[in-house]
N, C-alpha and C positions, 0 to 999 in steps of 0.2 A: 817529640816530634818524629813521625815516621815518613820516611820518603821511599817511594816505589819508583824504580826506573823501569819504565815499560819499553821493550824492544820487539816490535813486530818484525818477523823474519820469514822469508820464503826462499828456499834453496841458497842459504847463506853459509854452507860449510867452510867456504874459503875464507870468510871474514868474521864470522860470529865469535870465534875465540878471541881474536884480536880486540873486537869491540867490548867483550865482557872484561877481559883482562886489564883494559885501559881505565875501567871504571874506578873512580875514587871510593874507597870504603869508609872514609871519614869526611864529612862535610859540616862545616860550621853552622850551628843552629839545628842540626839533625841528630837525633839520638840512635835512630835505627834506620839503616839503609838496606832495602832489598832489590834484587834484580829479578824482574819478571819478564820472560820470554814467551811470545806467542808464535809458535810455529804454525804457520798458515798452510798446512798440508804439504810440506816439503818432501821431495822425493830423494833427498840426500840425507846425510847425517847431521843436519842442523841441530835438532833436539839433543841428541847424544853429546855432541861437541859443546853445546851450550851448558849442559849440566856439568860436564867434566871441567869446563872453564871456570865455574863457580856461580852460575845462575842459582838463585834461591828456588825458583819455581819455573817450570816449563809446562805450558798448556799447549796441546797439539790438536789442530782441527783434522778431522778425517780426510777432507779434501780442501784444495785451495779454493777460498771464499773471496779473497780480496782484502786489501789493506783496511778498508773501512769495517769489514767484519772482524778482522784481527784486532783493530783499535778497540771496538766496543767489547769484545772478549776480554781484552786487557783492562779496560775500565771497570767491568764487573768484577773481575778477579781482584783488582787493586782495592775496590771498596770492601770486598770480603776480607782483604788483608788488613783492613782498617788503616789505610793510607791517609795521611794528613795532606801529602802533596804527591803528585805523580808527575814525573818528567818523562816525555816520549822522546825516544832517539833512534835514528835509523840503525839498521844492523850492518851497514857497510862501511862503518868507520870514517865516513866523510865529515863527521862533526866531531869536535874536540870535546870529550866528556869531562875534561878538567874545567869547562866553563859552566858546569852544573851550579856551582855556588852563585855565580852571577845571574843565572836563570831563575833561581828560587829566591833571590833576595828581595825583590818587590812583593813577593807573597809573604815571606817571613815578616816584612816590614808593614805589612797590611796596606800596601800601596796599589795592589791589584789582585785580581782573581785568576788572571790568565796572563802568561808571559810568552810572547812569540819571539823566538831566536831568528832574528833577521839577517839574511846574507847579504843584504844590499844597503844597510845603513852606513857602512864604511865604504871601502873600495869594492868594486865589482870583482868577484871571484875569478881566478885563472881557470881557463879551460872550460867554462860554462858555456854550453851551446848558445848561440845568439837567439835561436828560435824559443828556447826555454826562457831566456831573459825577457824577450818581447812578450811572450805569453804571460808571464808573471806580472808584468806591467799592466796588461790588458785586464787581467783578472782582478788585480789590485784596484783598478779604476772602477770596475764593476762593483766591488765590495764596498768602496768608498761612496758610490752613488746610493747604495742601498742602506748603509748604516751611519753615514755622515762622519766617518772617522777614517783618517788616512792610514794606510799600512804599506810599507815598502815590500813586504813579503808575505803573501797569503798562502803559500804552497809548501812552506818548510815543515819538516817532520820533527824539528827540535823545539819542544814546548814545555811549558810547565802549567799545571793546574792546581788550584787550591781545593780543598775538600768540598767547600761550597759549590764550586764549579763542577766537580765530579759528580755530585748528586744531581746536578741539573743537565748533564749532557744527554742528548737524545739524537743520536746518529742512526738513521734508518737505511742509509745506503751502503752497500758492500763494497762498491768499487773503490771509492777514496773518502776521506773524511775532512781534509784540510780546510776547504771552504765551508762545508756545511757546519762543522762544529764551531767555526768562528762566527758565522752568521747566527747559529742556534743560541750561543751563549750571549752574544751582543744583544739580540733581541730580547733576551731574558733579563737584561740590565746588568750583566757582569762587566766589571772594568777590565780592559785589555790594554797591555802595553807592550812595546817592542824593546828588545835589547840587541846590540850588535853581537854577532857571533862569527867565527872563522869557519870556513868550510873548504875541503880538498876535493877537487874533482878528477875523477879518472875518465879521460876522454875515450878510453876503449871499453869502459863499462856501459852496458845497455840498462836502461830503466826497467824496474820491474813493473812500473804503473803506466808510464808513458810509451807505449809500444807503437802508437801512431799519433802524431800531433792533432790531426784532424779528429780522430776518433776520441781522444782524450778531451779535446776542447768541447765536442758535442755533448758528451757525457757530463762534463763538469758544468756546462751551462744549463743542462737539464737538472742537475742536482740543485743548482743555485735557484732555478725557477721554482722547483718543488718546494724547497725550503722557504721561499718567499711566499707561495701560496699557504704553507702551513702556518707561517707566523703572521702573515699580513693577508688574510683571505679576502676581506672586504676591498682592500686596495687593489689586490691582484685581479680579482673578478670584476671590479668596477672599471678598471682600465681596459680589460677585455671587452666588456659590455659596451663601453663608451666608444670603442674603435668599431665595433659592429653597428651601433646606432649612427655614427657619423658616416660610415660608408653607405648604409641604407638611406639615409636622408639626402646625402649628397647625390646619390644615384636617382632618387626620385625627382630632385630639383633639376638635374640635367635632363631628365625625361620630360618633365613639364615644360621646361624652356626650350624644347626641340634642339637642344645642343648635341645630346647624344642619347640614343634610345637604348634603355636597359630594361630588361625583363622585370615587370612589376612584381611577380612572385618573388624574384630574387631579391629585389630591394625590400620588400615587406618581410621576406624571411630573415634578412639581416637585421632589421630593426627588432623582430621578435627574439632573435638569438641575443640581442643586446639585453633585452628585458630579462631574458632567462638567466644570462650571466649575473645580472644584478641580484636576482633571487638566489642563485647559487652561492654568491658571495655572502649573502645574509645567513643562508643555511650553514655554510662551511664555517663561519665565524662563530656559530653556536656550537657546532660540533667540536671545533678545535679549542674553544674555550672550556668545554667540559673536559676535554683531555688534559688540558693545562691544569684544572683544578685537581684531576686525579694524580698528576705527576706531583703537584705540590703537596698533596696529602701524603703520598708515598715518601717524598723527600723528608717530610716532617717526621714521619714514623722512623725512618732510617736514622735520622739525626738525633731524635730524643728518646728512642727506646732504650730501655735498660733491662738487663737480665739479672734477677736476683736469685741467689742460690743459698740453701742452707746445708751446712755440713751435716752429715749424719754420723751419729756415733756407732 
C-alpha cells in the first residue's frame, strides 16, 4: 500500500520545512510513504527548502496558477507515482500530520472513497475568523442542497482519496478545488465521510486563497454553478428555462389583464429563451455524457493496463 502526501505550496519558505519534518514516515497499513510538494510558482526558496527537508519529489510551476491547478498537478503526479492513497495537507502547518492514520483508516477499511478532515465536528477552532466560519456554514448548506449529504466542512485542505477516487477526479478550475472536487466525486457516486481533526490558526497569517471574502464567494459560487451544469446539465438548463418561461408568461398575463403593460417583444423573447434553454440542456447532456464515457474508458485503461517485458540475454 503506497501513500503519497500531497502538499500544494506557494511562498511557504517560512513553514514548509516544519510541515515536512513533522510528517510521520511510518503509518499503520502503509508500506511506502512519499511526500510530494507542488510549488505553485513561488518567488522564494520553497522548492529548495522542501527538498532539503526530505520531500521525495517537488514539482514546480513556472508561474503561480492557483491552488486548483496545483492540486491537479499533484493528482497527476501521484497517479504516475502509483499511489494507492493520496492525502492532501496544507503547507502552513495548521493541520496535525500525526492524524494521517485516522484520515486514511476509512479508506483502508473500505468504508469510504474520500475522507474529509473536518475542523468543525468537534469544538470550533480558536482564532478562526468569524467571517470564515459563517462562509463555511453557508457553502456547506449549498453543497448539502445539491448532493443531499450533510458536511460540516467543505473547504478544508486536509483530505484523503482512494485510488478509485484519484482516477475519477476532474477539476477544471485553477482558483480552488475544495468544493468542486467534492461535488465532482459525489456526483460520480463515490462515498465520502468526515472525521474530526485539529487545526491551529495564526490570526496574523493572511490566506493565500481568500484575499477578499466577496471575491472568493463570487468565484466559489461560480465554480459550484459550473460544476452543477457539467454534472446535471438537464436540471440546470431546465431550471433556467423554466424561470424564463414563467417570467414571459406572467408578463403576458399582466399585459392581457391590463394590470401592468409589458413590451410584447420582451415577454415573447423570454419565452423563446426558455425554449432555447431546454434545448441547450438536452444538447449539453449528450455532450457531457460522451465526455463521461471518455473519462470512464481512460480510467479503465489506467486501472487495468499492464506492461509486460522480456529480459534480453
